[in-house]
N, C-alpha and C positions, 0 to 999 in steps of 0.2 A: 079208780085207775088200776090197770093191770099190774100185778106185782112183778118186779124184775130185780134180779141181783146182778150187779156189775154190767148193766146194759141201759144206759141213759145218756142224755145230753144236758149239760148245764151251760147257760150263756150268761156272762156278766156284762152289764151295760153301765159303763163308767164315763167319767169326763177325762179327756186326755190331759196328762200332766198333774194328776192328783195322787200319784203314788199307788194306784190300784194294781199296776202290773206285778209288783212284788207279791201282793196278797193273792192275786189270781194264780201266779206261778206256784206259790206255796200250796194252794189247793191241788193243782195238778200233780206236783211233785210228791205230795203225800200219797195220792192214789198210786202213783208209780212205785213208791216205797212199800206199798201194801201188796205188791206183786201182781198188779192188775194192769193190762194194756190201756193206755190213755193217749189221746191225741188232742193237744191244745192248738188253737188257731187264734192268733192275735190280729184283730181287724181294727186298724187304726187310721186316722186321717193324715193328710200330708202336711198339716200345719203343726206348729210346735205344741200348743196346748189350747184347751178351751172347747174343742168340738167333741162330739160323741165318739167313744171308742168301745169296742166289744171284745170279749175274750171268750171263745167257745171251746168247751171241753167235752170231748166224746169219750165215754167209758165203754169198753167192749171186751167182754170176757172171751169172745171168739177171736179177738185179735184184729178186728177190722179197723184200719187206721185212716180211712177216708172219711169225708163228711157224710152225715146222714140228714135227711129231711126232718124237720120238727124239733121244737125245743120242749123238753120235759120240765125244766126248772129255769126260770128267768130270775136273775138277781139284778134288779133295776134300781140304781141309785143316781140316775141322771134324768132330771125333769125334761131336758130337751128331747130325749128319745123315748120317753116313757109311753107315749101314745102308740108308737110303732112296736115297742117292746111287748106291750100287752097283747097286741094282735098276733105276734109271732109265737106265743105259747100255744102248744097243741091242746086240743080239747081234752079236759081231764088233768091237765098239767098244773104247775104251781108257779105263782108269781110272788117273789119276795121283794119287798120295797122298804124304804126308810119311812116309817110312820110318824116321824117327828112332826111332819105336816100331813094333814088329812089328804087322802087320795081322792082326786076329783071323781065325781060320779061317772063322768064320760069314760073312765078307764075300767069300769066294772063290767065283768062278763059273768054270766050265770054258769058257764060250763068249765070254769077253772077255779082253783083254790088260791086264796090269798094268805100270805104270811107277812104281816106287818110287824116290823121291829124298829123301835125308835133309836136307830143307830147314832145319829148325830146328837140327840139329846143325851144318851148314855155317855158318849165320848166327851161331851162338854162338861158333864158332871164329874167324870173321873179324871180328866186331864186338864191342866191349866195352860199349856203351851198351844197357841192357835194352830201352828203347823202340825204338831203331833196329833191334835184332835182330828184333823182331816185324814192323816195317814192311818191312825189307829182305828178310825171308823171302818176302814176296809178289813182290818183284822177281826173286828166284831162280827162281820157277816161270815168270815171264815169259821169263827167259833160256832155260829148258828148252824152252818152247813155241817160242821163236824158232828153235831148231835142229830140233825135231821137225816143225814146220809150214813151215819154209823162209821165215820172216819175214826181212825185210831189216834187217840189223843197223844200218845207217846211219840208217834212219828211226827206229828205237827210240831210238838215241842222240840224235838231233836233238830228239825229243820230250822226252826227259829234260832236255836242256840248256835247252829252252824253259821247261819247268815250273819249274826251279830256277835261273832266270837270276840271275846275280850271287851265287849261293851255291855257291862252288867245292867246299866240303867235302861238301855233299849230292850234288852232281853226281858227284864221285869215288866216294862210297859206293854210289850207285845203279849206277854203271858196274861197280864191283867185284862187286856182287851179281848183276848181269846176266850177267857172265862166269862166275861160279860155276855158274849153272844151265846155261849153254851148254857149259862144259867137262865137266860131269858127263854130259850126254847124249852128247857126243863119245866119252867113254871107256866108257860102259856100254850104249848102245842103238844099234840101227840107225835111221838117219834119212835122209830125212824119212819121215813116216808115209805110208801109202797115200793118204790125203787130205792135201793140203797147198796152199800158196799159190804163185801165180805172178803177177808184176806185170801189170796191165792198165791200159788207159786208158778206164775205164768211168765214172769220176766226173766228169771234165771240170771244169766250173765249179760243181759242186754243193757244198753245205756240209753240215756235221753239227751239229745244234742241237736243243734240246728245245722243245716247244710253249709252255711257260710263258714262256720267254725271248722267244719270237716274239710272244706276246700282249703282254708288257710293252713291247716295242719298237713293236708295232703301235698301242698306246694313245698313245704319244708322237707317232708320225706321224699318228695320227688326231686330234690336237689336244687330247688330255686334259691338264689341268693340275691336277686334283684326284683323289686316290684316298683313299677311306675304306674300311677293311677290318678284319677280325678274323682272327687267324692260324688256319688250319685246313689240315691235310694233305688233298689234295695241291696246294693253290692258293697256298700262302705264297710260293713263288718267283716268282709273277706280280708281287707287290708288290715283291719284292727286285729283279727285273729292271726294273720301272718306275722305281724309285728310282735304280738304276744309270744308266739312260739319261737320266733327268731331270738327274742330276748332270753328264752330258756335254752335253746339248742344251737344258736349261731354266735355265741359270745365265747371267746377264748377264756377258759376258767383261770388261767394264770395271769394274763395281761389285761383282761377286760376288754380286749379289742373286739369290735363288732365285725363279724364276717358276713355282713349283709348290708344292702342299701335299699331304702324305701324312699321314693321321691314322689312328692305331690306335684304333678305337672300343672301348667296353666290351663289345660283343657285335655279332652280325651285324645284328640289327634296327636298332640305332643307326647302324651303318655305312651301311645302305641309306637311312635317314632323312637322313644327311648328304649322300649322293649326290644324293638328290632335291632337297634344299635348294640345293645348289651348282648343279645344272642349272637349276632354276627361276630362279636369279639370273643365269644367262647363261654359266656356266662349262661346260666339258665334263668331266664327272666320272664315275667308275665304281668298281666294287668287284669283288673276286674271292673266290670261296668254293667250297664243295662242297655235296653234298646236304643235310646237317644245317643249313648256313647258309641255303640256299634256303628250307628249312622255316620258319626263324625270320623270314625276310624277307617271308613271304607277305603280311602285313598292309600293309606299305609298298608292295609291288609292286601290290597292288590299288589303293592310293591313287594311285600314279603312272599307272596305267592309266585310272582314272576321272577324275582331275584333269587328265590329259593333260600330264604332265611328262616330258621325256626322261630316260632313265637307261640305263646299260649295266652288265650283270652278266656276268662270266666264270665259268661253272660248270665246274670241273674235277671231273668225276664220279668217284666211288669206290663201293665196294660197301656197300650198306645192307641192311636198314633200321637205324635207330638208329645206334649207332657202327659196326655192321657190321664190315667189314674195311677200316680206313681207309687201308691201304697196298696195296690191291688194286684193280684196274681193273674197271669195268663201265660200262654205259650205262643206268642205272636211274632217271635224273631226268627223263625226257622228259615224262611226264604231269604230274609235279609242276611243272615249269617252264612247260609250255605253257598250263596252266590255273591257274597260281598265284593264290591268294587265293580268298575266298568269292564267291558270286554268279557272274554270267556274265562270265568274262574269257577272253581269248585273247592270248597273248604271242608275239611274233616270236622264233623261234629260228634262229640261224646255226650250221651244223654243219661245222666244218673237219675235214679228214682228214690234213693234213700241217702242219709248221711254217710253210711258205709261206702256206698258207691261214689258219693262226692269225694271222699278221701281217696279211694282207689283210682278213680278215673282222672282226678286231678294229678295224682302222682304219675299215672300212666301217660298223661298228655305230654309231659316233658320228654319222655322216651320217644313217643310217636313224632313229636315236632322235630327232634333231631334226626330220627331215622328217616323221616320223609322230607326233611328240610322244607317245612311249610307251616303256616299257622294251624293250630289246633284250637277249637273252641269247645269249652265245656258248658253245656246248655242246662242250667238249672232254672229255677223260677223263685218268685218271692215266697211262695208257700213252703218250698223245700229250704230255701236259703235262710229265711228269718224266723220260721216257726220251729219249735222243738218237736222232734220225732223220736219214737222208740226205735232203736236201731241195733242191729248186731254189732258187737264190739269190733274195733279196727284191729287188723293184724298186719305185721310187717316182717319180712324176712331180712334179717340183718346181714345175710350173706349176699343179698341182691346186688348186682352190679348194674350201674346205669348204662343204657344203650345210647352211646353218643353218635351212632350212625357211621357213615362213611367219611371219616376224618383221617387224612394222611399226615403221618409224622414227617420230620425232616429226612429221616433215613429212607422212608418210602418214597418221598418226592425225588430223591436221588435216582431211584430205580425205575421211574415211570416214563422217562423220556420227556416228551412234550406234554405238559399237564393240561387237560381239557376240563375246565371247571364245569361245563355243561355237556360233557360227553357221556353218553350212556354206555358204560363199559360192560355192565353185567346183564343188560337186557331187561331190567326191572324199572327203567325210567328214572332211577335215582342216581345222580352223578356223585362224584367225590368232591370233597371240599377240604379246605385247610383253615386253621386259625391264623389270624394276623401274627406275623413275626416268626412263624414256624421255620422258615428257610430264608436265607438272605437274598436269594435270587429267584427261586422257584415258588410256585403257588400263585393263586389269583385271589387277592384280598379285596379288590374293589370291583363293584359291579354297578349296574344302573337299571332304571326302570324302562329304558328303551330296549329295542330289539338287539340281540347279540347272537354271535355264532357259538359253536361248541367250545371255543376257547375264550369266551367272554369278551371278544372284540366287537365293538359297535358295528352294526350293519343294518341296513334297511332292505337287504335282499329278501324278497318274498319267500324263496325256497328255504332259506335258513330260519326265517321266522316260523314257517309252517313246521319244519322239523322239530323246532323247540316246543311248539304248542302240542304236537302229536306225542312228543316224549312226556309232556306233563300229563296227558291222558293215560299213557302207559303207567306212569307213577300212580295215578288215581286207581287203576286196576290193582296195583300192588297194595295200595292202602286197604282195599277190600279184604285182604288176607290178614291184615294186622289189627284192625279195629275189633272190639268185642262183638261176639256173635249175638243174635237175638235170643231171647228166652222163649221157649215153646211150652205151652200148656196143652197137652194132648189128652183127649178122653180115650177110654178103652174102645168105645165105638165112635169112630171119627164122624163128626157132624158135618152137614152140608153148609153150616153157618160158622163164621169165625168172627172174632173181634181182634182188632189190632190197636195197640196203645203204646204210650211211651211216657217217660218222666213221671211226674206225680199223679198222673191219671191212673197209674198202676193200682193205687190203694182202692179207689172206687170201682175200677174195672174188675178187679178180682172179686169184690163183693157182689157187683152186679151179675157176674157170671154165676155165682151161687144163687142169687135171687131168681135168675132166669131158670136155673135148674129146678128150683123148688116149684116152679110153675110148669115143669115138664119140658122146658126148652133147653136142649143141650147145645152149647157152643164151644168150639175150640178157641184158643187164644194164642197170641204171639206179642211179645213186648220188644220193641226196637230199642237198641242201646246205642246205635251209632249210625252215622252217615259217612261214607257211602254204604248203601244197602248191599247185603250179601245175597247169594242165590237162595238162601233159606226164606227170604221174604217173598220173592216171586213164587217160589214153590208152594208156600202156604196159601197165597192168594189163588193160585191156579187150581189148588186142590179143594177149594170151597166154592159153592155156588154164589154166596154173598159174603163179603167181609165188611164189617162195620168199623170204621176208622174213628177212634175216640180222640178228640183233641180239644184244647182250650184256646181257641181263636175263632174268629168269625168266618174266615175264608177257607177253612179246611186246608191249611198249608202243607201238612204232612201228606195228605191225600194227593195234592198237586205234585209234590216232589216224587212220590212213588210212581205216579202216572208218567211224569217226564223221564224219570231215570230208568224205570223198569219196563215201560211200554205195555203195561197191563190194560185190560179193557176197563175203561172208567165206569161202566155200568155195574161192575162187580164190587165197586168200592162205595159204600154209603156213609156219608158223614154223620157222626154223632158229636154235636158241638156244644160248648159252653163258653161264654165270653162276658159274663157279668162281673168279673173281677174276683169272684169267690171260687174256691176249688170245686170242681165238679163233684156231684154226689152219685152214689150208686143208684138211687131212685131215678135220677134224671137219665142215666144211661139206660137202665131197664125200660123206662117209659118210652124213650125215643126209639129203641129197638123194637119194642112191641107195636108201637105206632107204625113204623115202617112195614112190619110184617102184616099188620091188619090192612094197610093200604094195598099191599101187594095182592092180598086175597080178594079184596073187594073192588079195587080200581087199579089194575095193573099198569094202566097208562099213566096214572098219577105218580107212581113210584119213580119213574124216570125224571120227573121234575125236581125230585129231592136230591138228585145226585150231582147237583151243581154243573 
């Protein structure tokens, strides 16, 4: 096998619920501590325990953080998945397994290398507690990997010490298991493997964190004091993170009084109703959910849009429809979120690609919600939300003042004459509002989901309804100036080809761009960060002959939204899709693009059939 330093993929095949997650994370975190970029992906079933689970770790000195095709080293300790695990190893790769029991002949391949280690046998001999035997078997394979891949022993031991701080017996047991694996490799195998690790200084001040934690922290820094939610995978840990950080930063140090409220509602619809009520009353409130929850929240999202009440929703997307694959990642909620509710609605979407952006855009969403008096949805996905990512550190300006939008004080109400809650005074489509109780007689505290005039009075007059709907479109145009601009990747010599992507597709799209360039194909690129789209998006499309739209859903939803909103020629936008529940790979993007271009050269009429 070709030698490689800091460039390989290891996949762990375990049984859900056997404590393997801690061992696998120990492996990834050690590499991170060695100053090498690493990307772990937890691939787990939707049941509690018993079914196969995988943990895939990519090591990339070049800093590529997306998935790559092919497994260089499979650590397989689950008989249920072993047949498939053997098949997934690339030719010339390595297959590590628990040789306590003989490997069936059907699992033998002539083109890969086998590393049999009697993990369970060694664990049974060394440890008496049945539960510890299972848990420490996982540390035995980490010890074996430490020798095979040239991991730094001191870093592993430091992490074990940190994890079990104050628990000397557990530390000693884990150290013993670690050495069992290391000693076995020393006695039975040549090491290190052709691909292995060498310390680098490529991490610097970066951190490793998941997007849900970043969203929870961003909500605290964004001024949120209320969260109403209903548990749903993969968004539940947003609530857990928010509670954790509120306990740190939202408790009066002198009295111990909590300055926050977290409410588990009876369902998602109720949760959104509570969020709207809290925001209407002047708090900064939000919820977190996934696609099924957004479906249930549609009615209240329409109310918040039409009554113009701020609200924030974090949508950690998963594979649908219906229950779909609740523990697999996709980007399938774009159309659902952008046009949620019946009638004519348009909702602002913020689309982060990294934990840092999860933090920043969640914090920003509360300013935007109050500035625009409308729901704001932060669109992450399971891959970003639940997996750890190497990220730039988070920064916050302590001098920052929250943008509460157009809120009138009692004194200001005295000077406005007749107050029009839905009156466009400034020509930007955004009316003024008041908090309940601001003034004893002036202000409009109550509204409804039915049609009203500029002064919040109920009416079914068609002309008044149309004026209101037209003003909401004007506010939509104002939103275009407030949301984050797209990120442009321009070449020195502008190409006739472009790629457009968003969210976690960024990692693989950037790598695919480099892979294409290695084959002599130069492409420009743009990453969308928000909806509504700005002029930059249509300018990018119009300046290229073809633009490949990379997204992780079946129906090319982002492409459809661009066509509907920007009026561009559909033939210019070619879909590059992935919807198998796994994050898209750079290889898949490159192969689909080259396939499209080959079709264009050989059969131009066939290309049009691929543009949906």
